[in-house]
N, C-alpha and C positions, 0 to 999 in steps of 0.2 A: 504494500500500500504506500509506504513512504520510501522514496528512492534514496540510495546512498550517493552522496556527493563527494567527489575527490578534488582536492585543490593541490596544484603543483606550482611551486615558485622556483624560478631558475635565475641565478645571478649571471647576467651577461655584461655587467659593468666591467670596466677595465681594472677594478680594484675591489677590495673587500667592502661589503656593506653590512649594516646591522639591521636586524629584523626582529620584531616582536609581534606575534599573532595571537591575540585573544586567549581563549581558554580551550583546553582539549575536551573531549567528550566526558571525561571523568570529573570535570570542573577544576582540574589542577591548573594553576597559573604557569604559563610558559614564559620564561624570562627572555631577556635579550640574547639573540643568537648572532654569531658572526658567520657570514657566508663569504667564502672565498670565490673568486671568479670561476665559473663553471659548476659551482655547487648547486644542488637542488634540495628542496624540502617538499615532502608530500604528506598530506593527511586526509582522512576521510571522516564523514559524519553522516548521520541520518537526517534527511530534510524533514523536520517536523514543523508543520504549518508554514511559517515564514522566518526561518532562521537568518540571522545576520552574522557574518564572520568578517572581522576586520584585521588588518595588519598595519603596523607602523614600520616604516622603512626610513633609515638614515643613510643616504647615499654619499652626501658630502655636506659641508657647512651651508650650502645654499639650496640643496635639494633634499627635503625630508618632509614627512607628514604621514597621515593615515589614508588608507584606501579600503574599500569594501572588497574583500577577497571572494565573498559570495553573497549575493542577494538573489531573490527570485527574478528580479529584473534582468540579470545577466543571462538567464535562460541556458544555463550549462549544468551538466552533471559531472563533467570531466573538465573542470575549470583550470585553465593554464595561464600563468602569469610569468613575465620576464621583467627583471629589474635591469635597466640600462643606466648609463651615466646621466641621462636627462630625466629619468623617472620610471614609473611602472606602466607596463603594457599588458592588456588583457587580450587573449585570443578570442575574436568574435567569430563563432562558428557559422553564423548566418552569412556573413560577408567573406568568410575564409581569409581573414586578415587580422593583423595585430592592431590594436587601437590604444593610443596613449590615454591614460586615465589621470584625472586631476588628483593631486594629493591634498587632502583636507587637513585642517588644523595646523597648517604650516605656520611657524612663528617667524 
């Protein structure tokens, strides 16, 4: 009845980035993680009603903020994200293309 959603994040930036993505399914806090160029992180969860999953990424001193790693609006069950030097990109299955995503809460 409720589909499983998988989120994959890949660091395609030319340097390490720092990432923090909400809570896991057990409700445990996931702390800040360092991703080296080429590293990837994948996690899955069951889509109950309208879950929201967010990530905070710090690429450099000028590019950092939060983005929604999953919302119903994204219309994906295998959600793919890449982090580049200029921000976060979501793979849009409808257009078969990567789309740059605005980072929120940027200070």
